[in-house]
C-alpha positions as CSV (number, residue, x, y, z in Angstrom):
1,M,176.5,11.1,-126.9
2,A,176.1,8.0,-124.8
3,N,173.3,6.7,-122.6
4,Y,173.7,6.4,-118.8
5,L,171.7,4.4,-116.4
6,L,170.8,6.2,-113.2
7,A,170.3,3.5,-110.6
8,Y,168.5,4.9,-107.6
9,T,169.2,3.3,-104.2
10,G,167.6,3.9,-100.8
11,G,165.4,6.8,-100.2
12,T,162.3,7.4,-98.1
13,E,158.7,7.3,-99.0
14,P,156.4,10.3,-98.8
15,Q,154.5,10.4,-95.5
16,S,151.4,12.1,-96.7
17,E,149.4,12.8,-99.8
18,E,150.6,16.4,-99.8
19,E,154.2,15.3,-99.5
20,G,153.7,12.7,-102.3
21,K,152.3,15.4,-104.6
22,A,155.3,17.7,-103.8
23,V,157.7,14.8,-104.6
24,M,156.0,14.0,-107.9
25,D,156.0,17.7,-108.8
26,A,159.7,17.8,-108.2
27,W,160.3,14.8,-110.4
28,V,158.2,16.2,-113.2
29,A,160.0,19.6,-113.0
30,W,163.4,17.8,-113.0
31,F,162.6,15.6,-116.0
32,T,161.1,18.7,-117.8
33,S,164.3,20.6,-117.2
34,L,166.4,17.8,-118.8
35,G,164.4,17.9,-122.0
36,A,165.8,15.6,-124.7
37,A,168.4,14.2,-122.4
38,V,165.7,11.9,-120.9
39,V,165.9,8.6,-122.9
40,D,163.7,6.7,-120.5
41,P,162.3,8.3,-117.3
42,G,162.2,4.9,-115.8
43,N,160.2,3.6,-112.8
44,P,160.5,2.5,-109.2
45,T,161.3,-1.1,-108.6
46,G,159.4,-3.7,-106.6
47,P,160.0,-7.2,-105.4
48,A,163.2,-8.8,-106.8
49,A,164.9,-12.2,-107.2
50,T,168.5,-13.0,-107.8
51,V,169.6,-15.8,-110.2
52,A,173.0,-17.2,-109.4
53,S,175.5,-18.6,-111.9
54,D,174.4,-22.1,-111.1
55,G,170.8,-21.2,-111.9
56,S,169.6,-21.1,-108.3
57,V,167.2,-18.4,-107.3
58,A,167.1,-16.4,-104.1
59,E,164.4,-14.0,-103.0
60,G,165.4,-10.4,-103.1
61,G,168.0,-8.4,-105.1
62,T,171.6,-7.8,-104.1
63,S,172.0,-4.1,-105.0
64,G,169.1,-2.4,-103.3
65,I,168.0,-0.6,-106.5
66,S,164.8,1.3,-105.8
67,G,164.3,2.7,-109.3
68,Y,166.1,3.8,-112.5
69,S,166.1,6.3,-115.3
70,V,168.2,6.5,-118.5
71,V,169.7,9.8,-119.7
72,S,171.8,10.8,-122.6
73,A,175.0,12.9,-122.0
74,D,178.3,13.7,-123.5
75,S,180.4,12.0,-120.7
76,L,180.2,10.3,-117.4
77,E,180.9,13.6,-115.7
78,A,178.0,15.2,-117.5
79,A,175.7,12.4,-116.6
80,T,176.8,12.6,-113.0
81,A,176.1,16.4,-113.0
82,I,172.6,15.5,-114.3
83,A,172.2,13.1,-111.4
84,Q,173.2,15.7,-108.9
85,G,169.9,17.6,-109.6
86,C,167.7,14.6,-109.1
87,P,164.9,14.8,-106.5
88,H,165.8,11.3,-105.2
89,L,168.7,12.9,-103.3
90,A,166.3,15.0,-101.3
91,A,164.7,11.7,-100.1
92,A,168.0,10.5,-98.5
93,G,168.6,8.3,-101.6
94,A,171.8,7.8,-103.6
95,I,172.3,7.4,-107.4
96,E,174.8,5.2,-109.1
97,V,175.6,6.4,-112.7
98,Y,176.6,3.8,-115.3
99,E,177.5,4.3,-119.0
100,T,175.6,1.8,-121.2
101,F,177.0,0.3,-124.4
102,D,175.2,-0.8,-127.5
103,V,176.5,-4.3,-128.4
104,M,173.6,-5.7,-130.5
């Protein structure tokens, strides 16, 4: 088993309190259905900065990541299948799936 970073991009915000509750309920149901595959449910992201190779800093990120989660799966294909059930897709978002490697 390996860990996979699900990097959420784009997506829309709920427009009402009721819609927000429905969205949160969908996320809770999804994470619950994944069980032990959830390594880190993650969080949304906020303001960002980018540090260049010369050390200079620019306001904002370059990838547009709006949040993340970490899941455990047998393969990239299995992690991608997990991502296909994510509620973020219903909010017009996309998900990039990356295998992570333990190096330390």
